[in-house]
C-alpha positions as YAML, in Angstrom:
chain: A
units: angstrom
residues:
- id: 1
  name: UNK
  ca: [-56.08, -31.75, 22.06]
- id: 2
  name: UNK
  ca: [-53.81, -34.49, 23.39]
- id: 3
  name: UNK
  ca: [-54.44, -35.74, 26.91]
- id: 4
  name: UNK
  ca: [-51.61, -36.95, 29.13]
- id: 5
  name: UNK
  ca: [-51.50, -38.41, 32.61]
- id: 6
  name: UNK
  ca: [-48.97, -36.62, 34.80]
- id: 7
  name: UNK
  ca: [-48.35, -36.58, 38.52]
- id: 8
  name: UNK
  ca: [-48.97, -33.28, 40.30]
- id: 9
  name: UNK
  ca: [-45.77, -32.34, 42.07]
- id: 10
  name: UNK
  ca: [-46.67, -28.91, 43.45]
- id: 11
  name: UNK
  ca: [-49.68, -26.67, 43.85]
- id: 12
  name: UNK
  ca: [-49.63, -22.92, 44.56]
- id: 13
  name: UNK
  ca: [-47.97, -22.29, 47.93]
- id: 14
  name: UNK
  ca: [-46.02, -25.58, 47.86]
- id: 15
  name: UNK
  ca: [-42.33, -25.71, 47.01]
- id: 16
  name: UNK
  ca: [-41.61, -27.81, 43.92]
- id: 17
  name: UNK
  ca: [-38.23, -28.80, 45.37]
- id: 18
  name: UNK
  ca: [-35.77, -27.45, 47.94]
- id: 19
  name: UNK
  ca: [-34.03, -25.50, 45.15]
- id: 20
  name: UNK
  ca: [-37.15, -24.26, 43.34]
- id: 21
  name: UNK
  ca: [-40.12, -22.26, 44.60]
- id: 22
  name: UNK
  ca: [-43.59, -23.53, 43.84]
- id: 23
  name: UNK
  ca: [-45.80, -22.44, 40.97]
- id: 24
  name: UNK
  ca: [-47.64, -19.10, 41.02]
- id: 25
  name: UNK
  ca: [-51.29, -18.80, 42.00]
- id: 26
  name: UNK
  ca: [-53.60, -20.57, 39.54]
- id: 27
  name: UNK
  ca: [-50.86, -22.91, 38.29]
- id: 28
  name: UNK
  ca: [-49.43, -26.32, 39.20]
- id: 29
  name: UNK
  ca: [-46.28, -28.26, 38.41]
- id: 30
  name: UNK
  ca: [-46.32, -31.80, 37.02]
- id: 31
  name: UNK
  ca: [-43.89, -34.73, 36.76]
- id: 32
  name: UNK
  ca: [-43.73, -37.78, 34.55]
- id: 33
  name: UNK
  ca: [-43.49, -41.31, 35.91]
- id: 34
  name: UNK
  ca: [-39.70, -41.30, 35.71]
- id: 35
  name: UNK
  ca: [-38.62, -37.86, 37.03]
- id: 36
  name: UNK
  ca: [-34.94, -38.39, 36.21]
- id: 37
  name: UNK
  ca: [-35.72, -39.09, 32.54]
- id: 38
  name: UNK
  ca: [-38.95, -37.09, 32.16]
- id: 39
  name: UNK
  ca: [-38.79, -33.55, 30.88]
- id: 40
  name: UNK
  ca: [-42.38, -32.79, 32.00]
- id: 41
  name: UNK
  ca: [-41.65, -30.04, 34.54]
- id: 42
  name: UNK
  ca: [-38.75, -28.65, 32.51]
- id: 43
  name: UNK
  ca: [-40.67, -28.84, 29.21]
- id: 44
  name: UNK
  ca: [-44.09, -27.66, 30.34]
- id: 45
  name: UNK
  ca: [-43.14, -25.40, 33.23]
- id: 46
  name: UNK
  ca: [-46.04, -24.38, 35.48]
- id: 47
  name: UNK
  ca: [-49.37, -25.24, 33.82]
- id: 48
  name: UNK
  ca: [-52.71, -23.53, 34.46]
- id: 49
  name: UNK
  ca: [-54.96, -25.41, 36.89]
- id: 50
  name: UNK
  ca: [-57.81, -25.01, 34.37]
- id: 51
  name: UNK
  ca: [-55.98, -27.50, 32.11]
- id: 52
  name: UNK
  ca: [-56.58, -30.30, 34.62]
- id: 53
  name: UNK
  ca: [-59.66, -32.06, 33.30]
- id: 54
  name: UNK
  ca: [-59.80, -35.28, 35.33]
- id: 55
  name: UNK
  ca: [-58.24, -37.32, 38.09]
- id: 56
  name: UNK
  ca: [-56.81, -40.77, 37.43]
- id: 57
  name: UNK
  ca: [-58.20, -43.15, 40.00]
- id: 58
  name: UNK
  ca: [-56.47, -46.26, 38.69]
- id: 59
  name: UNK
  ca: [-53.42, -46.56, 36.48]
- id: 60
  name: UNK
  ca: [-52.72, -50.23, 35.72]
- id: 61
  name: UNK
  ca: [-49.12, -51.37, 35.81]
- id: 62
  name: UNK
  ca: [-47.66, -53.96, 33.41]
- id: 63
  name: UNK
  ca: [-48.22, -57.62, 34.22]
- id: 64
  name: UNK
  ca: [-45.16, -59.45, 35.63]
- id: 65
  name: UNK
  ca: [-44.68, -61.40, 32.38]
- id: 66
  name: UNK
  ca: [-45.03, -58.28, 30.22]
- id: 67
  name: UNK
  ca: [-42.16, -55.76, 29.93]
- id: 68
  name: UNK
  ca: [-42.89, -52.05, 30.08]
- id: 69
  name: UNK
  ca: [-42.82, -51.79, 26.25]
- id: 70
  name: UNK
  ca: [-45.94, -53.96, 26.16]
- id: 71
  name: UNK
  ca: [-44.51, -56.72, 23.98]
- id: 72
  name: UNK
  ca: [-44.11, -60.19, 25.49]
- id: 73
  name: UNK
  ca: [-40.63, -61.61, 25.36]
- id: 74
  name: UNK
  ca: [-40.05, -64.14, 22.59]
...
């Protein structure tokens, strides 16, 4: 099983967006870090709440001298 960190965007009873109703009972909707480029919500659709196994308390961001790809500039 592959684990991914995603941002919860809607829980049951919450609208996912003004154009889209929220997920059904027992499900949630998730987004990637870059919603305009991420296909998370479109690819996964509503996911069962039982699939949430943990909560990320700290997600480190890249250091100022290190680009997002993780490789220092040469």
